[in-house]
C-alpha positions as CSV (number, residue, x, y, z in Angstrom):
1,M,12.6,16.9,-15.3
2,S,15.4,15.6,-13.1
3,H,17.7,12.9,-14.6
4,S,17.8,9.4,-13.2
5,P,21.2,8.1,-11.9
6,L,23.2,6.4,-14.7
7,A,24.4,3.5,-12.7
8,E,24.0,1.8,-9.3
9,S,27.3,3.2,-8.1
10,E,26.3,6.7,-9.0
11,F,22.9,6.3,-7.3
12,Q,24.6,5.3,-4.1
13,Q,26.8,8.5,-4.1
14,R,25.2,11.2,-2.2
15,T,25.9,14.0,-4.7
16,P,23.7,17.1,-5.0
17,S,22.2,15.8,-8.2
18,V,21.3,12.4,-6.8
19,L,19.8,14.0,-3.6
20,T,17.7,16.3,-5.8
21,Y,16.5,13.3,-7.8
22,R,15.6,11.4,-4.7
23,D,13.8,14.5,-3.2
24,Q,11.8,15.0,-6.4
25,L,10.9,11.3,-6.5
26,R,9.7,11.4,-2.9
27,K,7.6,14.5,-3.7
28,L,6.1,12.7,-6.7
29,D,5.3,9.7,-4.6
30,G,3.7,11.9,-1.9
31,M,1.6,13.7,-4.5
32,I,0.3,10.4,-5.9
33,N,-0.3,8.9,-2.5
34,H,-2.4,11.9,-1.5
35,G,-4.7,11.7,-4.4
36,G,-2.7,13.4,-7.1
37,S,-3.4,12.4,-10.7
38,L,-0.6,11.5,-13.2
39,S,-3.1,12.2,-16.0
40,G,-3.7,15.8,-14.8
41,H,-7.3,15.0,-14.1
42,E,-8.0,14.7,-17.8
43,R,-11.1,12.7,-18.8
44,N,-10.8,9.6,-20.9
45,C,-11.4,10.0,-24.6
46,A,-12.9,7.8,-27.3
47,F,-12.7,8.6,-31.1
48,L,-14.7,7.1,-33.9
49,N,-13.1,6.6,-37.3
50,V,-15.6,8.3,-39.7
51,G,-13.5,7.4,-42.9
52,P,-12.4,9.6,-45.7
53,Q,-13.6,13.2,-45.9
54,S,-13.5,15.5,-48.9
55,N,-13.4,19.3,-49.0
56,G,-14.1,19.5,-52.7
57,V,-10.4,19.7,-53.6
58,A,-8.9,16.7,-52.0
59,T,-9.9,13.6,-50.1
60,H,-8.4,13.3,-46.6
61,H,-8.3,9.8,-45.0
62,G,-8.4,8.9,-41.3
63,H,-10.9,11.4,-39.9
64,F,-12.0,10.8,-36.3
65,A,-14.9,12.2,-34.4
66,N,-14.8,12.7,-30.6
67,I,-17.5,10.5,-29.2
68,S,-16.2,10.5,-25.6
69,A,-19.4,11.8,-23.9
70,I,-22.0,9.7,-25.8
71,S,-19.9,6.5,-25.6
72,G,-19.7,6.5,-21.8
73,F,-15.9,6.4,-21.9
74,D,-15.3,9.9,-20.5
75,F,-14.5,9.0,-16.9
76,A,-12.2,11.2,-14.9
77,D,-10.1,8.2,-13.9
78,D,-6.4,8.1,-13.7
79,G,-6.5,5.4,-16.4
80,R,-3.7,2.9,-17.3
81,C,-5.0,0.0,-19.5
82,V,-7.7,-0.8,-22.0
83,A,-8.4,-4.4,-23.0
84,L,-10.9,-5.2,-25.7
85,T,-12.9,-8.5,-25.9
86,D,-16.3,-9.7,-26.9
87,W,-17.1,-10.5,-23.3
88,D,-20.8,-11.3,-23.7
89,A,-20.3,-13.2,-27.1
90,D,-22.8,-11.0,-29.0
91,G,-20.5,-10.0,-31.9
92,D,-19.2,-6.6,-30.7
93,L,-16.2,-5.6,-28.7
94,D,-16.6,-4.7,-25.0
95,A,-13.9,-3.0,-23.0
96,W,-12.2,-3.5,-19.6
97,L,-10.5,-0.5,-18.2
98,M,-7.9,-0.5,-15.4
99,N,-7.1,2.6,-13.3
100,R,-4.4,3.6,-10.9
101,T,-7.1,5.1,-8.7
102,G,-10.5,3.6,-7.7
103,P,-12.4,2.1,-9.1
104,R,-9.4,0.0,-10.2
105,V,-11.4,-2.0,-12.8
106,R,-14.3,-1.0,-15.0
107,Y,-16.3,-3.1,-17.4
108,L,-17.9,-1.2,-20.3
109,E,-20.5,-3.4,-22.2
110,N,-21.1,-2.4,-25.8
111,Q,-24.8,-1.9,-25.9
112,T,-25.3,-0.8,-29.5
113,N,-28.4,-2.4,-31.0
114,A,-26.8,-3.1,-34.4
115,P,-27.0,-6.7,-35.7
116,K,-24.1,-9.1,-35.1
117,H,-22.0,-8.3,-38.2
118,A,-18.8,-9.9,-37.0
119,I,-16.7,-13.1,-37.5
120,L,-14.5,-14.2,-34.5
121,I,-11.6,-16.6,-35.0
122,R,-9.7,-18.3,-32.2
123,L,-6.4,-20.0,-33.2
124,M,-4.4,-22.7,-31.4
125,G,-0.9,-23.5,-32.6
126,R,0.6,-27.0,-32.8
127,Y,3.8,-26.4,-34.7
128,S,3.7,-22.7,-33.7
129,N,3.4,-21.5,-30.2
130,R,0.2,-22.7,-28.6
131,D,-1.4,-19.2,-28.3
132,A,-0.6,-18.6,-32.0
133,V,1.0,-15.3,-31.2
134,G,2.2,-13.8,-34.5
135,A,-0.4,-15.6,-36.6
136,R,-2.0,-13.5,-39.3
137,V,-5.5,-14.0,-40.8
138,V,-6.6,-12.4,-44.0
139,L,-10.3,-12.6,-44.8
140,Q,-12.1,-11.7,-48.1
141,A,-15.8,-11.6,-48.7
142,A,-16.9,-14.2,-51.1
143,P,-18.2,-12.8,-54.4
144,N,-21.9,-12.3,-54.9
145,S,-22.9,-12.9,-51.3
146,P,-25.3,-10.2,-50.5
147,R,-27.9,-10.6,-47.7
148,P,-31.2,-12.0,-49.0
149,G,-33.4,-9.3,-50.5
150,S,-30.4,-6.8,-50.7
151,P,-28.4,-5.8,-53.8
152,S,-24.8,-6.7,-53.8
153,T,-22.6,-3.8,-52.7
154,H,-19.5,-5.9,-52.3
155,T,-16.2,-4.4,-53.2
156,S,-13.1,-6.5,-53.0
157,R,-11.2,-5.7,-49.8
158,N,-9.1,-7.6,-47.3
159,L,-9.8,-7.8,-43.5
160,V,-6.5,-8.4,-41.7
161,R,-5.9,-9.3,-38.1
162,T,-2.8,-10.5,-36.2
163,V,-2.7,-12.4,-32.9
164,R,-0.6,-10.2,-30.5
165,A,0.7,-10.6,-27.1
166,G,0.3,-7.3,-25.3
167,E,-1.4,-4.1,-26.5
168,G,-0.8,-0.7,-25.1
169,F,0.6,-0.1,-21.6
170,L,0.5,-3.3,-19.4
171,S,-2.6,-4.6,-21.1
172,Q,-3.6,-7.6,-23.1
173,S,-6.8,-7.7,-25.2
174,T,-8.3,-10.9,-26.3
175,K,-6.3,-13.2,-28.5
176,T,-9.6,-14.1,-30.3
177,L,-9.5,-12.2,-33.6
178,H,-12.5,-10.0,-34.2
179,F,-13.5,-9.1,-37.8
180,G,-16.2,-6.5,-38.1
181,T,-18.2,-6.7,-41.4
182,N,-20.8,-4.6,-43.2
183,E,-24.3,-5.7,-44.0
184,A,-23.6,-6.9,-47.5
185,E,-20.9,-9.3,-46.5
186,G,-22.2,-12.7,-45.4
187,V,-19.8,-15.5,-46.4
188,F,-16.0,-15.2,-46.3
189,S,-12.9,-17.0,-47.3
190,G,-9.4,-16.4,-46.2
191,T,-5.9,-17.4,-45.3
192,I,-4.1,-18.2,-42.1
193,L,-0.4,-17.4,-42.0
194,W,1.0,-19.4,-39.0
195,P,4.3,-18.3,-37.2
196,S,5.7,-21.8,-38.2
197,G,5.5,-20.8,-41.8
198,R,2.6,-23.0,-42.6
199,T,-0.4,-21.6,-44.6
200,Q,-4.0,-22.8,-44.4
201,Q,-7.0,-21.8,-46.4
202,L,-10.4,-20.9,-44.9
203,K,-13.7,-21.2,-46.7
204,G,-17.3,-20.8,-45.7
205,L,-16.9,-18.4,-42.9
206,R,-20.3,-16.8,-42.1
207,T,-20.9,-13.6,-40.1
208,G,-22.3,-14.0,-36.6
209,H,-20.1,-17.0,-35.8
210,L,-17.1,-17.8,-33.6
211,Y,-14.6,-20.3,-35.2
212,E,-11.9,-22.3,-33.4
213,I,-9.1,-23.6,-35.6
214,V,-6.2,-25.8,-34.7
215,E,-2.9,-25.6,-36.8
216,S,-2.4,-28.7,-39.0
217,D,-0.5,-29.9,-42.0
218,S,-3.6,-29.8,-44.2
219,P,-3.7,-26.9,-46.6
220,A,-7.4,-26.5,-45.9
221,A,-8.3,-25.4,-42.4
222,R,-10.9,-27.4,-40.5
223,F,-13.1,-25.9,-37.8
224,A,-12.6,-27.5,-34.4
225,K,-15.7,-25.6,-33.3
226,A,-18.2,-23.2,-34.8
227,V,-20.5,-21.3,-32.4
228,E,-23.2,-18.9,-33.4
229,L,-23.0,-15.6,-31.6
230,K,-25.9,-14.3,-29.5
231,D,-28.7,-12.6,-31.5
232,K,-28.5,-9.0,-30.4
233,A,-31.3,-7.7,-32.5
234,S,-34.0,-9.4,-30.3
235,R,-32.4,-8.3,-27.0
236,T,-34.0,-5.4,-25.1
237,V,-31.4,-3.1,-23.6
238,E,-32.5,-1.3,-20.4
239,R,-30.9,2.1,-20.5
240,K,-30.5,3.8,-17.2
241,P,-30.0,7.6,-16.8
242,I,-26.4,8.6,-16.2
243,G,-27.5,11.0,-13.5
244,N,-25.1,13.6,-12.1
245,R,-21.8,13.3,-14.0
246,A,-20.0,15.3,-11.3
247,S,-19.7,12.0,-9.5
248,D,-18.4,9.3,-11.8
249,S,-18.4,6.3,-9.5
250,V,-20.6,4.9,-6.8
251,T,-18.8,5.3,-3.4
252,S,-19.6,3.9,0.0
253,D,-19.3,5.7,3.3
254,K,-18.6,2.4,5.1
255,A,-15.7,-0.1,5.0
256,A,-14.7,-2.9,7.4
257,I,-11.1,-3.9,6.8
258,L,-9.7,-7.0,8.5
259,L,-5.9,-6.7,8.2
260,T,-3.7,-9.5,6.9
261,S,-0.9,-8.6,9.2
262,R,-1.0,-7.3,12.8
263,L,0.6,-3.9,13.1
264,P,2.0,-2.9,16.6
265,V,0.3,0.1,18.0
266,P,2.1,2.6,20.2
267,E,0.7,4.3,23.3
268,L,-2.5,6.2,22.5
269,P,-3.0,8.6,25.4
270,Y,-6.2,10.5,26.0
271,T,-8.0,12.5,28.7
272,S,-10.7,10.6,30.4
273,A,-14.2,12.0,31.2
274,A,-12.8,12.4,34.8
275,G,-9.9,14.5,33.5
276,E,-7.2,11.9,34.0
277,S,-4.5,11.1,31.4
278,V,-4.9,7.4,30.5
279,S,-4.0,5.1,27.6
280,A,-6.6,3.8,25.2
281,N,-4.6,0.6,24.6
282,N,-3.7,-0.2,28.2
283,P,-1.8,-3.5,28.2
284,T,-3.4,-4.6,31.5
285,H,-6.8,-5.1,29.7
286,A,-7.3,-8.8,29.1
287,G,-9.4,-8.5,25.9
288,P,-9.6,-6.6,22.6
289,T,-10.2,-2.9,22.5
290,L,-12.3,-0.9,20.0
291,I,-11.1,2.8,19.7
292,N,-13.9,4.9,18.2
293,L,-13.2,8.4,16.9
294,W,-16.3,10.7,16.9
295,A,-17.3,14.3,17.2
296,T,-20.3,16.1,18.7
297,W,-21.3,17.7,15.3
298,C,-21.3,14.3,13.5
299,V,-24.8,12.8,13.3
300,P,-23.7,9.4,12.1
301,C,-21.2,9.3,15.1
302,R,-24.0,9.8,17.6
303,T,-26.1,7.1,15.9
304,E,-23.2,4.7,16.0
305,L,-22.5,5.3,19.7
306,V,-26.1,4.4,20.5
307,D,-25.8,1.3,18.3
308,L,-22.6,0.2,20.1
309,H,-24.2,0.8,23.5
310,R,-27.3,-1.3,22.5
311,H,-25.1,-4.2,21.5
312,A,-22.5,-3.8,24.3
313,D,-23.7,-7.0,26.1
314,R,-23.2,-9.1,23.0
315,L,-19.8,-7.6,22.3
316,A,-18.8,-8.1,26.0
317,Q,-18.8,-11.8,25.3
318,H,-15.5,-11.2,23.6
319,K,-14.3,-9.1,26.5
320,L,-14.3,-6.1,24.2
321,K,-13.6,-2.7,25.7
322,I,-15.0,0.2,23.8
323,V,-13.2,3.6,24.1
324,A,-15.0,6.5,22.4
325,L,-12.7,9.4,21.9
326,A,-14.1,12.8,20.9
327,T,-12.1,14.7,18.4
328,D,-13.6,18.1,18.9
329,D,-11.2,21.1,19.1
330,L,-11.5,22.4,22.7
331,A,-9.0,25.2,22.1
332,T,-11.8,27.5,20.8
333,D,-14.1,30.2,22.3
334,D,-16.9,27.6,22.1
335,A,-15.1,25.1,24.4
336,D,-17.8,25.3,27.1
337,S,-20.7,24.6,24.8
338,I,-18.7,21.7,23.1
339,Q,-18.0,20.1,26.5
340,A,-21.7,20.5,27.4
341,A,-22.7,18.7,24.2
342,M,-20.2,16.0,25.0
343,R,-21.6,15.4,28.4
344,A,-25.2,15.3,27.0
345,I,-24.1,12.6,24.6
346,Q,-22.0,10.6,27.0
347,Q,-24.2,10.6,30.1
348,P,-26.8,8.0,28.9
349,L,-24.1,5.7,27.4
350,A,-21.3,5.9,30.0
351,D,-22.4,2.6,31.7
352,R,-21.2,0.6,28.7
353,L,-18.7,2.8,26.9
354,E,-15.6,4.6,28.1
355,F,-15.4,8.2,27.0
356,G,-12.6,10.7,26.6
357,T,-11.1,13.4,24.4
358,T,-8.2,12.5,22.2
359,S,-4.8,14.4,22.0
360,A,-3.1,15.7,18.9
361,A,-0.3,13.2,19.4
362,T,-2.8,10.3,19.4
363,L,-4.6,11.5,16.3
364,H,-1.3,11.9,14.5
365,R,-0.3,8.3,15.5
366,M,-3.6,6.9,14.3
367,Q,-3.3,8.8,11.1
368,F,0.2,7.5,10.6
369,L,-1.1,3.9,11.2
370,D,-3.7,4.4,8.5
371,D,-1.2,5.9,6.1
372,T,1.2,3.0,6.7
373,L,-1.4,0.5,5.7
374,F,-2.9,2.1,2.6
375,S,-1.1,3.6,-0.4
376,Q,-3.8,6.3,-0.8
377,K,-3.3,8.8,2.0
378,R,-6.3,10.7,3.2
379,P,-7.2,12.4,6.5
380,L,-9.1,10.4,9.0
381,A,-12.8,11.1,9.0
382,V,-15.3,10.6,11.7
383,P,-16.5,8.1,12.6
384,T,-13.5,5.9,12.2
385,S,-12.7,3.0,14.5
386,F,-9.7,0.8,15.2
387,L,-9.9,-2.8,16.6
388,L,-6.9,-3.8,18.7
389,N,-6.0,-7.4,19.8
390,E,-5.2,-8.3,23.4
391,D,-1.5,-7.8,22.6
392,G,-2.0,-4.3,21.4
393,T,-1.6,-5.0,17.7
394,L,-4.1,-3.5,15.2
395,A,-6.5,-6.1,13.8
396,A,-9.1,-4.1,11.8
397,I,-10.1,-0.6,10.7
398,Y,-13.7,0.6,10.3
399,R,-14.4,3.7,8.1
400,G,-17.8,5.1,8.6
401,P,-20.4,3.7,11.0
402,I,-19.6,0.2,12.2
403,D,-21.6,-2.8,11.0
404,I,-22.0,-4.8,14.3
405,A,-22.2,-8.1,12.4
406,A,-18.9,-7.4,10.7
407,L,-17.3,-6.4,14.0
408,Q,-18.5,-9.6,15.7
409,E,-17.1,-11.6,12.7
410,H,-13.7,-9.9,13.1
411,L,-13.7,-10.5,16.8
412,D,-14.2,-14.2,16.1
413,R,-11.4,-14.2,13.6
414,R,-8.9,-12.0,15.4
415,T,-6.8,-15.0,16.5
416,L,-6.3,-16.4,13.0
417,T,-2.8,-16.5,11.5
418,G,-1.2,-17.4,8.3
419,K,-3.2,-18.6,5.3
420,E,-6.4,-18.7,7.4
421,L,-6.1,-15.0,8.2
422,Y,-5.4,-14.2,4.6
423,D,-8.5,-16.2,3.4
424,A,-10.6,-14.4,6.0
425,A,-9.4,-10.9,5.2
426,L,-9.5,-11.1,1.4
427,P,-12.6,-11.6,-0.7
428,F,-11.4,-14.9,-2.1
429,S,-9.0,-17.7,-1.1
430,G,-6.0,-18.8,-3.0
431,W,-2.4,-19.9,-2.9
432,W,0.0,-17.3,-1.6
433,Y,3.6,-16.8,-2.8
434,R,4.7,-14.5,-0.1
435,P,5.0,-15.0,3.7
436,H,1.7,-14.9,5.5
437,S,3.2,-12.6,8.1
438,S,6.0,-10.1,7.7
439,P,7.8,-8.0,10.3
440,P,6.1,-4.7,11.0
441,P,7.7,-1.6,9.6
442,L,9.7,0.7,11.8
443,T,8.2,3.8,10.0
444,L,5.9,4.8,12.8
445,A,8.7,4.5,15.4
446,I,11.0,6.6,13.2
447,E,8.3,9.2,12.8
448,M,7.7,9.4,16.5
449,F,11.5,9.7,17.1
450,Q,11.7,12.5,14.6
451,R,8.8,14.3,16.3
452,R,10.9,14.1,19.5
453,E,8.4,11.8,21.3
454,W,11.3,9.9,22.7
455,L,9.8,8.4,25.8
456,D,6.8,7.0,23.9
457,T,9.1,5.8,21.1
458,A,11.2,3.9,23.8
459,N,8.1,2.4,25.2
460,Y,6.9,1.3,21.8
461,L,10.3,-0.3,20.9
462,Q,10.5,-2.1,24.2
463,R,6.9,-3.4,24.1
464,Y,7.3,-4.9,20.6
465,S,11.1,-5.6,20.6
466,N,10.5,-9.2,19.5
467,Q,8.7,-8.0,16.4
468,F,11.0,-5.1,15.5
469,A,14.3,-6.7,16.2
470,S,14.8,-8.1,12.7
471,Q,14.3,-4.8,11.0
472,P,17.5,-3.4,9.2
473,N,17.4,0.0,11.0
474,Y,16.4,-1.3,14.4
475,V,19.9,-1.1,16.0
476,S,20.6,2.3,14.6
477,L,17.2,3.7,15.8
478,C,17.7,2.3,19.3
479,A,21.2,3.8,19.5
480,K,20.0,7.2,18.2
481,L,17.1,7.2,20.6
482,A,19.3,6.2,23.5
483,S,21.6,9.1,22.8
484,S,18.7,11.6,22.6
485,L,17.2,10.2,25.8
486,G,20.6,10.6,27.5
487,Q,20.9,14.2,26.4
488,A,17.4,14.8,27.8
489,K,18.5,13.3,31.2
490,H,16.3,10.2,30.9
491,D,19.2,8.0,31.9
492,A,17.3,4.8,32.7
493,E,15.4,4.8,29.4
494,S,18.7,5.6,27.6
495,I,20.4,2.6,29.1
496,A,17.4,0.4,28.2
497,M,17.6,1.5,24.6
498,Y,21.3,0.7,24.4
499,R,20.6,-2.7,25.9
500,L,18.0,-3.4,23.2
501,A,20.5,-2.4,20.5
502,L,23.2,-4.6,22.1
503,A,20.9,-7.6,22.4
504,Q,20.6,-7.5,18.6
505,D,24.2,-6.6,17.7
506,A,26.5,-7.7,20.5
507,N,29.7,-6.5,18.8
508,N,28.5,-3.0,17.8
509,I,31.5,-0.9,18.9
510,A,29.6,2.4,19.2
511,V,26.8,0.9,21.3
512,L,29.3,-1.0,23.5
513,N,31.2,2.2,24.1
514,N,28.2,4.5,24.7
515,L,26.5,2.0,27.0
516,A,29.7,1.6,29.0
517,W,30.0,5.3,29.3
518,K,26.4,5.6,30.6
519,L,26.9,2.8,33.1
520,A,30.2,4.2,34.3
521,G,28.5,7.5,35.2
522,A,25.6,5.9,37.1
523,N,27.5,5.9,40.4
524,D,26.8,2.2,41.0
525,K,29.5,-0.4,41.6
526,L,27.6,-3.2,39.9
527,L,26.9,-1.1,36.8
528,A,30.5,0.1,36.8
529,A,31.7,-3.6,36.7
530,E,29.4,-4.1,33.7
531,A,30.8,-1.0,32.1
532,V,34.3,-2.3,32.4
533,E,33.3,-5.6,30.7
534,L,31.6,-3.8,27.9
535,A,34.5,-1.3,27.4
536,Q,37.1,-4.1,27.4
537,R,35.1,-5.9,24.7
538,A,35.0,-2.7,22.6
539,A,38.7,-2.1,23.1
540,K,39.4,-5.7,22.0
541,L,37.3,-5.2,18.9
542,T,39.3,-2.1,18.0
543,N,42.7,-3.8,18.8
544,H,43.2,-1.1,21.5
545,R,43.7,1.5,18.8
546,S,40.8,3.8,19.6
547,V,41.5,6.7,21.9
548,T,37.7,7.2,22.5
549,V,37.1,3.6,23.5
550,L,40.2,3.5,25.8
551,D,39.0,6.7,27.4
552,T,35.7,5.1,28.2
553,L,37.5,2.0,29.5
554,A,39.6,4.2,31.8
555,T,36.4,6.0,33.1
556,A,34.7,2.6,33.8
557,Q,37.8,1.3,35.6
558,S,38.0,4.4,37.7
559,A,34.3,4.2,38.5
560,H,34.8,0.6,39.6
561,G,37.7,1.7,41.9
562,D,40.6,0.4,39.9
563,R,42.6,3.6,39.6
564,L,45.9,1.9,38.6
565,A,44.2,0.0,35.7
566,A,42.6,3.3,34.6
567,L,46.0,5.1,34.5
568,L,47.6,2.2,32.5
569,T,44.7,2.4,30.0
570,L,45.2,6.2,29.6
571,Q,48.9,5.7,29.1
572,T,48.1,3.3,26.2
573,A,45.7,5.9,24.8
574,L,48.4,8.6,25.1
575,R,50.9,6.6,23.0
576,I,48.4,6.3,20.1
577,A,46.8,9.7,20.4
578,N,47.2,12.3,17.7
579,S,48.3,15.8,18.4
580,E,44.8,17.0,19.1
581,E,43.9,14.1,21.4
582,K,47.2,14.2,23.4
583,A,46.2,17.3,25.4
584,A,42.8,15.8,26.4
585,V,44.3,12.5,27.5
586,T,47.1,14.2,29.4
587,E,44.5,16.3,31.3
588,R,42.5,13.1,32.1
589,I,45.7,11.5,33.5
590,R,46.4,14.7,35.6
591,Q,42.8,14.7,37.0
592,L,43.0,11.0,37.9
593,Q,46.3,11.4,39.7
594,A,45.1,14.5,41.5
595,N,41.9,12.8,42.7
596,P,42.8,9.3,43.8
597,D,39.4,8.7,45.3
């Protein structure tokens, strides 16, 4: 196991050990996000204390029996917390489980049919803390208190419980103390030891009751409330068959997810039915767009397309454009038969729906959008649909066949913002302690840049510059993208990216210098004048002590036709240049003198 950095300063140092630690941490996060289990896919376990056991020679205490299967606890969840409480007030403890993976919460009701042999005590402090955390209650069965008609089997023993804050990992069971009793024990007395140091005596506690007690100065505790627990013996429990244990949870193949923040979507190119290359999220469309992913082999997909076609007129009231993109792999020997199947499906529906075939780049971008929004990463399935607003931002995702009613509801709510959008997107309303809208992440733009999709990345950043501009890595990404575009001879796009970076950081010396250099080489007098201005600003910011910046300034001055100023700038650069730089500057001066035009 790799070691964590010892201090913040060490963590910031890019040493091999720290890089290894970070790499391993990223791999662990990736494993978890892609469905890995921190519990090693082990099933949950439950053990029953069966008491002392004797082998004929000695008595061994604390024997436990594994009752995982018959108790219903043995889920294959990546479990985290267990909280115990008498949830249904019938005298036995029920369990709430929390998992890292879905289902995130489970409720396990104790359905044993035993009578309610329990005493529950709820404490409230007055001199101690209000929750009475730290209070200890000791109960003893009163002598000669057998159940009617039963012989006394009472042996003197203490039942002890303590009010605790927190039990196990990130969990809190009920602070109501639960005392399980046996059949012969009916009436109890006891003592409360409060955190304040006070002591109070309890008398007349009967099984099958919940008692509420408030801390007081009186040595004899008084009951603020005494409630009889539910009679479980008369309750009929309906037992349902567990069924196939290979699947531990009920899952749905449908989900309609209205997003609480609008994520900018890059260009999503596809090949239309006519063979043209077009964009699924064309900014010229005046309404929302639904992008539907389907496949010829997918029966639910074909049913969904027919359903969308049938309700197209209703959806058109919202100016909704539906683009159905086939995801079939056409690079196979069966390409002709696949295309024939596509045409057969599309032909009767083409009057209401736009059809096409998606590209690998578009699928990758849509997968990345899905991965950005959800911690659990999983491959996109068909059918999956994406609802885009008029401005091209992502409003909702539909997994599985679309519910038309849910789609219409989302279309009605797509213009909501702030708390109204949160309340509409989440299952319940409330007060929110974080901003209702946050800047979109640059992760997709960075991913596109790393995949060398430079022109699409530039278009993405330009289209949503007002949303991305506040991101910490925005200027750096624009500058790197501008450099890559310039090397690829996309000079106009390169200059546009440098301008975006400069608009956000007007005194960035590297951006000033590089943009001035690009403008100086554009063979345009107006751009050359701008290059001179930018290079002069960079030179001033560096106190005229940077040979690189002075060389750019001289190049811009020469491009603008001011050869004398360029020579003077190079002379200044020559005076401050080191031994390696002097030769290059001298050669630049010679070339300028030899070519006055």
